[in-house]
C-alpha positions in Angstrom: -0.2 -0.4 -0.2 2.7 2.3 0.5 4.3 2.2 -2.7 0.4 2.9 -4.3 0.8 6.0 -2.1 3.8 7.1 -3.1 3.1 6.6 -6.9 -0.4 8.2 -6.6 1.3 11.3 -4.9 3.7 11.5 -7.6 1.1 11.4 -10.1 -1.0 14.1 -8.0 1.1 16.7 -8.1 1.7 16.5 -11.9 -2.2 16.6 -12.7 -1.6 20.3 -10.2 1.4 21.5 -12.2 -1.0 23.7 -14.8 -2.3 25.4 -11.8 0.7 26.3 -9.6 3.7 26.9 -12.5 3.0 26.6 -15.8 0.9 29.2 -16.7 3.4 31.2 -15.3 6.6 29.4 -17.2 4.7 29.7 -19.9 4.3 33.8 -19.6 8.1 33.3 -19.3 9.0 31.2 -22.3 7.0 34.0 -24.5 7.2 37.3 -22.7 10.7 38.7 -21.8 9.4 41.6 -20.2 7.9 39.3 -17.2 9.9 40.1 -14.0 10.6 36.2 -12.6 13.5 37.7 -9.7 12.0 36.5 -6.2 9.8 33.8 -7.7 12.1 31.1 -7.1 13.1 31.7 -4.2 12.2 28.7 -2.0 12.1 24.9 -2.0 8.8 25.0 -2.6 8.6 27.3 -5.3 11.5 25.4 -7.4 9.5 22.2 -7.1 6.4 24.3 -8.4 8.8 25.1 -11.4 10.0 21.8 -11.3 6.8 20.0 -12.1 6.1 22.8 -14.9 9.2 21.2 -16.8 8.2 17.3 -16.0 5.2 18.2 -17.5 6.6 18.9 -21.0 8.5 15.0 -20.8 5.0 13.5 -22.1 5.5 15.4 -25.4 2.4 13.9 -26.6 0.6 16.4 -28.8 3.4 15.4 -31.6 1.3 15.9 -34.5 -1.3 12.7 -35.3 0.2 11.2 -32.0 -3.4 11.3 -30.4 -1.5 11.4 -26.8 1.0 8.6 -27.6 3.7 9.7 -25.8 6.9 10.7 -28.0 9.1 8.4 -26.3 7.4 5.3 -27.9 7.0 7.4 -31.1 10.5 7.7 -31.8 11.7 3.9 -32.6 8.4 4.0 -35.5 10.7 6.4 -37.3 12.5 3.5 -38.2 12.2 0.5 -40.0 11.9 -1.7 -36.9 9.0 -0.5 -35.8 6.4 0.5 -38.7 3.7 3.2 -38.5 0.1 2.4 -40.1 0.6 4.4 -43.8 3.2 2.6 -45.9 6.1 4.8 -46.9 5.6 7.7 -44.1 8.3 6.1 -41.8 11.2 8.6 -42.0 13.6 6.9 -44.4 10.8 5.3 -46.4 9.3 7.4 -48.8 11.0 10.8 -48.4 8.3 12.8 -46.0 11.7 14.2 -44.1 11.4 18.0 -45.1 11.7 21.2 -43.2 7.8 22.0 -43.6 7.1 18.0 -41.9 4.8 18.9 -38.8 6.4 16.1 -37.0 9.8 17.6 -37.2 8.5 21.4 -35.9 7.0 19.6 -33.1 9.7 17.8 -31.5 11.9 21.1 -32.0 9.2 23.3 -30.2 8.3 21.1 -27.7 11.9 20.3 -26.6 12.6 24.4 -26.5 9.7 24.5 -24.8 10.9 22.3 -22.0 14.2 23.8 -22.4 12.7 27.7 -21.7 11.1 26.5 -18.3 14.3 24.9 -17.2 16.2 27.9 -18.0 13.6 30.1 -16.1 13.9 27.9 -13.1 17.7 27.8 -12.8 18.0 31.2 -13.7 15.7 32.1 -11.1 16.7 30.1 -8.6 20.4 30.9 -8.5 20.5 34.0 -6.4 18.8 32.2 -3.9 20.3 28.6 -4.3 22.9 28.8 -1.3 19.5 29.2 1.0 18.1 26.1 -0.4 17.9 22.8 1.9 19.1 19.9 0.6 15.6 18.9 -0.6 15.8 21.9 -2.8 18.9 21.4 -4.5 17.6 18.0 -5.4 14.8 20.0 -6.9 16.9 22.0 -9.0 19.0 19.4 -9.6 16.2 17.6 -11.7 15.6 20.7 -13.8 19.5 20.7 -14.5 18.6 16.6 -15.6 15.7 17.3 -17.2 17.1 20.4 -19.7 20.0 18.1 -20.6 17.7 15.4 -21.6 15.7 17.8 -24.0 19.1 18.9 -25.6 20.4 15.3 -26.0 17.5 15.0 -27.9 18.1 18.3 -30.4 21.4 17.4 -31.0 20.9 13.9 -31.8 18.0 14.5 -34.3 19.1 17.7 -35.6 22.6 18.1 -35.4 24.2 21.9 -34.1 21.3 23.7 -32.4 20.8 27.2 -30.6 22.1 27.0 -27.2 20.6 28.6 -24.3 21.6 27.8 -20.5 19.7 30.9 -19.8 16.5 32.4 -20.2 16.2 34.5 -23.7 13.7 37.0 -25.0 12.2 36.2 -28.3 14.3 38.5 -30.3 17.5 37.0 -29.1 16.4 33.7 -29.8 15.4 35.3 -33.6 18.8 36.4 -33.4 20.9 33.2 -32.6 23.2 31.0 -34.4 23.4 27.3 -34.0 26.0 26.1 -32.0 28.6 23.6 -32.8 27.6 20.0 -31.2 30.9 19.6 -29.6 30.4 23.0 -27.2 26.6 21.9 -26.5 27.8 18.5 -25.0 31.2 19.6 -23.4 28.7 22.3 -21.4 25.8 19.7 -20.8 28.4 17.2 -19.1 29.8 19.6 -17.5 26.7 20.7 -15.6 25.1 17.3 -15.0 28.0 16.1 -13.3 27.8 19.2 -10.9 24.7 18.5 -10.0 24.3 14.7 -9.9 25.1 14.4 -6.5 22.5 16.5 -5.2 20.3 13.7 -6.5 19.3 10.2 -4.9 20.5 7.1 -6.0 16.9 5.5 -5.3 14.0 7.3 -6.4 11.2 8.5 -4.0 8.8 8.0 -5.7 7.1 6.7 -9.3 7.6 9.9 -11.7 10.5 11.4 -10.6 13.9 11.1 -11.9 17.2 9.7 -9.7 20.9 10.1 -9.8 21.0 7.0 -12.6 18.9 8.9 -14.7 21.6 11.7 -14.2 24.7 9.9 -15.3 22.5 8.0 -17.7 22.0 10.8 -19.8 25.6 11.6 -19.8 26.0 8.1 -21.2 24.1 8.7 -23.7 25.9 12.4 -24.8 29.3 10.3 -24.7 28.1 7.9 -26.9 26.8 10.2 -29.4 29.9 12.0 -29.3 32.0 9.4 -29.5 30.0 7.4 -32.4 30.0 10.6 -34.5 33.6 11.5 -33.7 32.2 14.9 -32.6 35.1 17.5 -33.1 37.8 14.8 -33.5 37.3 14.0 -29.6 35.7 10.1 -30.3 37.7 8.6 -27.6 37.2 11.6 -24.4 33.3 11.1 -25.4 33.4 7.4 -24.7 35.5 8.0 -21.8 33.0 10.3 -20.2 29.9 7.8 -21.3 31.8 4.7 -19.6 32.9 6.9 -16.4 29.3 7.9 -15.8 27.7 4.2 -16.1 30.5 3.1 -13.9 29.8 5.5 -11.3 25.9 3.9 -11.6 27.1 0.3 -11.6 29.5 1.0 -8.8 27.8 3.2 -6.3 24.1 2.7 -7.3 23.1 -0.3 -5.9 20.5 -1.1 -8.6 18.8 -4.2 -9.8 16.3 -5.7 -12.5 13.5 -6.7 -11.5 12.7 -10.5 -12.0 10.3 -10.6 -14.6 11.0 -8.4 -18.1 7.3 -8.4 -18.9 6.1 -6.8 -15.5 7.5 -3.2 -16.4 4.8 -2.9 -19.7 1.7 -3.4 -17.6 -0.6 -1.9 -15.3 -0.7 -5.1 -12.9 2.8 -5.8 -13.0 4.0 -2.2 -12.5 1.8 -2.0 -8.9 3.1 -5.2 -7.6 6.8 -3.9 -8.6 6.1 -0.4 -7.2 9.1 1.7 -7.0 12.1 -0.2 -8.4 15.6 -0.1 -8.4 15.4 -0.7 -12.4 13.5 2.5 -13.1 15.7 5.7 -13.3 12.5 7.3 -14.7 9.3 6.8 -16.3 6.5 9.2 -17.3 3.4 8.8 -14.7 -0.2 8.1 -15.7 -3.3 7.8 -13.7 -7.2 8.1 -13.9 -7.6 9.2 -10.2 -6.8 12.9 -11.0 -8.8 15.7 -13.0 -7.7 15.8 -15.5 -7.2 11.9 -16.1 -3.7 11.3 -17.2 -4.3 8.2 -19.5 -2.8 7.2 -23.0 -4.0 4.3 -25.6 -0.6 2.7 -26.0 -2.0 -0.9 -26.2 -5.1 0.2 -28.1 -3.4 1.6 -31.1 -1.3 -1.8 -31.1 -3.6 -4.4 -30.5 -5.9 -6.7 -33.0 -8.5 -5.1 -34.7 -11.0 -7.2 -32.5 -9.4 -6.0 -29.3 -8.2 -2.5 -30.4 -7.1 -0.2 -33.6 -3.6 -1.5 -34.9 -2.0 1.9 -35.6 1.6 0.7 -35.2 3.5 -2.5 -35.8 6.3 -4.8 -35.4 8.7 -5.2 -38.3 10.3 -8.9 -39.3 13.6 -7.0 -39.2 13.3 -6.2 -35.6 11.8 -9.8 -34.6 14.5 -11.9 -36.6 17.0 -9.9 -34.5 16.0 -11.7 -31.3 18.4 -14.9 -31.1 17.0 -18.4 -29.9 16.7 -19.6 -26.4 20.5 -21.1 -27.1 22.0 -17.9 -27.7 22.7 -18.3 -31.2 20.9 -15.6 -34.3 18.2 -17.5 -36.4 20.4 -18.1 -39.2 22.9 -20.2 -36.9 20.6 -22.2 -34.6 19.9 -25.6 -34.9 16.6 -25.1 -33.0 15.2 -22.5 -35.5 12.2 -23.7 -36.9 10.9 -20.8 -39.7 7.5 -23.1 -39.8 7.2 -21.9 -36.1 9.4 -19.0 -36.0 8.2 -18.0 -32.0 9.0 -21.1 -30.8 12.5 -21.8 -28.9 13.6 -18.0 -28.8 14.8 -15.6 -26.0 11.7 -14.6 -24.0 11.4 -11.1 -24.4 10.5 -12.2 -28.0 7.0 -13.4 -26.4 6.6 -10.3 -24.3 7.2 -8.3 -27.1 6.0 -9.9 -30.4 2.4 -12.0 -31.0 1.9 -13.3 -34.2 -0.5 -15.9 -36.2 -1.4 -18.7 -33.7 -0.5 -16.9 -30.5 -3.2 -16.3 -28.0 -3.8 -12.5 -27.3 -5.6 -11.9 -23.9 -6.3 -8.0 -23.3 -8.6 -5.8 -21.6 -10.6 -3.7 -24.2 -13.6 -3.1 -21.6 -13.6 -6.7 -21.0 -11.2 -9.4 -21.1 -11.1 -11.7 -24.0 -8.8 -13.8 -25.6 -8.3 -14.6 -29.4 -6.1 -16.8 -31.4 -4.5 -14.5 -33.7 -4.8 -15.1 -36.9 -3.1 -13.4 -40.6 -5.1 -16.1 -42.8 -8.6 -17.5 -41.5 -11.6 -15.8 -42.4 -12.8 -16.1 -38.4 -11.0 -15.9 -35.6 -11.3 -18.0 -32.4 -12.5 -15.5 -29.6 -12.8 -16.3 -25.9 -15.0 -14.3 -23.6 -13.8 -14.5 -19.9 -16.6 -13.4 -18.8 -18.6 -16.8 -19.5 -15.7 -18.7 -20.6 -17.1 -19.3 -24.1 -15.2 -19.6 -27.1 -16.8 -18.3 -30.4 -15.5 -17.9 -34.1 -16.0 -14.3 -35.1 -15.2 -12.2 -38.5 -11.6 -11.9 -39.0 -10.9 -8.3 -38.9 -7.2 -8.3 -39.4 -7.2 -9.4 -43.0 -9.3 -8.4 -46.2 -12.2 -10.8 -46.1 -15.9 -10.5 -46.4 -17.0 -8.4 -43.5 -13.5 -8.1 -42.5 -14.1 -4.0 -41.4 -11.1 -1.5 -41.9 -9.2 -4.6 -42.1 -6.4 -1.9 -43.8 -5.7 -1.0 -39.9 -4.6 -4.0 -38.4 -1.5 -6.0 -37.9 -2.0 -8.1 -41.2 -3.0 -5.6 -43.9 -1.1 -2.5 -42.3 1.6 -4.4 -40.8 3.3 -7.2 -42.1 1.8 -10.2 -39.8 3.3 -9.4 -36.2 1.6 -7.7 -33.4 3.3 -5.4 -31.0 2.7 -6.6 -26.9 4.7 -4.5 -25.6 2.2 -2.1 -23.2 -0.3 -4.6 -24.8 -0.2 -7.4 -22.5 -3.1 -5.5 -20.5 -5.7 -7.2 -18.5 -6.1 -5.2 -15.4 -7.6 -2.3 -17.1 -8.6 -0.8 -20.5 -6.2 -0.6 -23.3 -8.2 2.8 -24.5 -7.3 4.6 -21.5 -4.5 2.7 -19.8 -2.3 4.0 -16.6 0.4 1.5 -17.1 3.7 4.3 -17.1 5.8 4.6 -19.8 9.6 3.7 -19.6 11.6 6.7 -20.1 15.3 5.3 -18.7 15.9 1.6 -17.3 19.1 0.4 -15.3 19.8 -2.1 -18.4 20.3 0.9 -20.9 23.3 2.4 -18.9 24.4 -1.5 -18.0 24.7 -1.8 -22.2 26.4 1.8 -22.6 28.9 0.9 -20.2 29.6 -1.9 -22.1 29.8 -0.2 -25.7 31.8 2.7 -24.9 34.2 0.2 -23.5 33.8 -1.9 -26.3 34.4 0.9 -28.5 37.7 2.2 -26.7 38.7 -1.5 -27.1 39.3 -1.6 -23.3 37.1 -5.2 -23.1 37.7 -6.3 -19.7 35.4 -8.5 -17.2 32.9 -5.9 -16.7 32.3 -5.0 -20.0 31.4 -8.8 -20.4 29.3 -9.0 -16.7 27.4 -5.6 -17.8 26.0 -7.3 -21.0 25.3 -10.4 -18.9 23.6 -9.0 -16.3 21.1 -8.1 -19.4 21.1 -11.4 -20.5 20.6 -13.2 -17.4 17.3 -11.9 -16.6 15.7 -13.3 -19.6 17.7 -16.5 -18.8 19.6 -16.5 -22.1 23.1 -18.0 -22.2 26.1 -15.9 -21.0 28.6 -14.7 -23.5 32.4 -15.0 -22.8 35.5 -12.6 -23.2 35.3 -12.8 -27.1 31.2 -11.9 -26.9 30.1 -15.6 -28.3 28.1 -18.1 -26.4 29.0 -21.8 -25.8 29.5 -23.5 -29.1 29.4 -20.1 -31.3 32.1 -19.0 -33.7 33.4 -15.4 -34.6 32.8 -16.2 -38.2 35.2 -14.0 -39.6 34.6 -11.1 -37.1 36.9 -10.2 -34.2 36.2 -10.5 -30.6 35.7 -6.5 -30.6 33.1 -6.8 -33.7 31.4 -9.8 -32.1 31.1 -7.9 -28.7 29.9 -4.6 -30.8 27.0 -7.2 -32.6 25.9 -8.5 -29.4 25.7 -5.1 -27.6 23.9 -3.4 -30.5 21.4 -6.4 -30.5 21.0 -6.3 -26.9 20.0 -2.8 -27.3 17.5 -3.4 -29.5 15.8 -6.4 -27.8 16.3 -5.1 -24.3 15.0 -1.3 -25.4 12.9 -0.8 -28.4 10.3 1.2 -27.7 11.9 3.1 -25.3 13.1 5.9 -27.6 16.7 5.0 -28.3 16.7 3.5 -31.6 16.2 6.3 -33.6 19.1 7.9 -31.9 21.1 4.8 -32.3 20.4 4.4 -35.8 21.9 8.0 -36.6 25.2 7.7 -34.4 25.9 4.1 -35.4 25.5 5.6 -38.9 22.8 2.3 -40.0 20.3 4.4 -41.6 21.4 3.2 -45.3 21.2 -0.2 -44.6 18.3 -0.5 -42.5 16.2 1.1 -45.1 17.8 -0.4 -48.2 15.1 -3.1 -48.3 11.2 -3.0 -47.9 9.4 -4.1 -45.0 9.0 -8.1 -45.5 6.4 -10.2 -43.0 5.0 -13.3 -42.8 4.8 -15.9 -45.5 1.7 -15.8 -47.9 -1.2 -18.4 -47.1 -0.2 -20.0 -50.4 3.4 -20.5 -48.1 2.1 -20.7 -44.5 1.7 -24.8 -44.4 3.7 -27.3 -45.0 4.4 -28.3 -48.4 1.5 -31.2 -49.6 -0.7 -29.8 -47.0 -4.4 -28.5 -47.6 -6.0 -25.7 -46.8 -9.2 -23.7 -47.4 -8.9 -20.1 -49.2 -12.2 -18.2 -49.4 -14.0 -21.8 -49.8 -12.0 -23.4 -52.2 -9.6 -26.2 -51.1 -5.6 -25.5 -52.2 -2.3 -27.3 -52.1 0.3 -25.9 -49.5 3.4 -24.9 -51.6 5.3 -24.1 -48.4 8.7 -22.7 -47.1 11.6 -24.6 -47.5 14.1 -25.4 -44.7 16.4 -22.9 -46.4 14.2 -19.8 -46.3 15.8 -18.2 -43.6 17.1 -14.4 -43.7 20.8 -13.8 -45.1 22.6 -11.1 -42.5 25.9 -11.7 -44.3 25.2 -9.9 -47.4 28.3 -7.9 -45.6 30.1 -7.3 -42.7 28.5 -4.3 -41.6 25.0 -5.8 -42.0 26.3 -8.7 -40.0 27.4 -6.9 -37.3 24.2 -5.0 -37.2 22.0 -7.7 -37.7 20.4 -6.6 -41.0 18.4 -9.3 -42.4 18.2 -9.9 -46.4 14.9 -12.0 -47.5 15.8 -11.5 -51.6 16.4 -15.5 -51.6 12.5 -16.0 -51.1 10.4 -12.9 -50.9 8.3 -13.6 -53.8 6.9 -15.7 -51.1 6.5 -13.0 -48.1 4.0 -10.0 -47.5 5.8 -6.7 -48.3 5.2 -3.0 -47.7 7.3 -0.3 -48.3 8.3 -1.0 -51.6 9.4 2.4 -52.1 11.7 2.8 -49.1 14.7 4.9 -49.9 17.4 6.2 -47.6 19.6 9.8 -48.7 22.5 10.8 -46.8 20.7 13.9 -45.3 18.1 11.7 -43.5 20.9 11.0 -40.7 19.8 14.5 -39.5 16.2 15.9 -39.3 16.0 19.3 -41.1 15.5 22.2 -39.3 12.1 22.9 -39.1 11.7 26.3 -42.0 8.8 27.7 -39.6 12.3 28.4 -36.9 14.2 29.3 -40.3 12.0 32.0 -41.4 11.8 33.9 -37.8 15.5 33.1 -37.0 17.6 34.5 -40.0 20.8 33.2 -38.9 19.8 29.5 -38.4 21.3 27.7 -41.4 19.7 24.5 -43.0 21.3 21.0 -42.4 22.7 20.1 -45.3 20.9 18.6 -48.7 17.6 20.3 -47.0 
């Protein structure tokens, strides 16, 4: 019960913030004549200002995202996760341009948050010496949140206008883009200066801790190191590793026993305030206004929700088999039953044909997911009855709006993360959304040390700590599990492959892969092919078996045992687990046929609206 009270206290504070401080901060954002002197002179005033900055973390008013928080949306702008409409994913159809509303919203939302944070920090500065430890903690949280928004900007847009104190509209309009090197250096120094004012352990759900501050340093260092910004790649990787090592050695953090509990309401309430979560977006239906989201509803089958966001096979095929080997190397992989014998995280993240999805969409229902049959077996828990209902996920008679489904708009996979929900209706969920967890810092530490070629037992232990929770085989010092060979890779390359794979399967849909794709430089190979999916109906069943399609009995052609994606068309694709389906692509469902990649897509364009107002802000190359 105590954990629940802490949770509700955090969300209640968020519910009150618009009445307490956000209006004031909005005036500061847009009116340089507003005098804020004396406002942030007490612990309580800084706390009120902090709540106004926290509110911006949702950033859910991005165009067309229907109250789905930005941290969920970001990875759908890569080929790993797919949007409903074909060729709208960035890189798929070239919709990335300076007038793109999403590009504008990301920019403006981040700068609104930064302006709020700067107002609090500058307003509190004359009084900071008189604050209690609690007041200094509140102020440190503001610093950490400001760095969070800047790290999104520098990752997505490159050099951006950089302000560490309030500016007038006129000052903003005359600003130039500050080189990323200066921004990274200033933010890392700033976070290091305030981190120790934060507690290692979160006080309640919805508040960040010291691990979050060092985690942002780790993210900043990985950006700078991967892109060798300012020719200081080694320095930035060292900063990333140092920050993460402090978290590992001093934070006392641990992982919860069940990965799936992190992503649904019942599991989260049982876990309470855990040592794994550094920050999560809190939701509740007990305040006015309510704070809910429809993430699960937007991913579920048409019978239980309205599938608008999808899983790609490129991502699904990244998951290892339970023996720790990739599907092209594992003797236990069966392409006729691809979900069998896989990393347990596969079942938590992905549902496919034949799986049973149990979801609360007003009442708790079960269905046997079908990509092929005219009718779907649906179980009603209210009376225990199983009945056949028309399949709404494929273009069949009576399949209303099947275009918005995991079979037609998607490629036959349904997203289970935040959708395994039976405790509450998926159209108004209050399960919290993960922003940063301990596994990210463990893997961020390992990546930085691997890139520095400083590989030791601590690197292997960091990766294995994440793998152990899911009962996956541990790796050795060369990155291999038992009975696995380097297969032409060096030990450093194998470890690079392993840590990148772990970041995807552990952290997808937590707002990291778009930034990872940018800094790893994998945009071209991730976007080279269309999105291939499940077998077409004539290849779904074993060769020679009969099946019925539209009332006609037919004989299945089946997949061949060798119809397995090829990950080794180049060393770069091998290291990054990028599959090629060319050898049997005619047997598979496909979308995004016009997907393409251009070098300019490695950065978002600067929004044209901003450049119209601020004439000194230059555009990124190619736009």
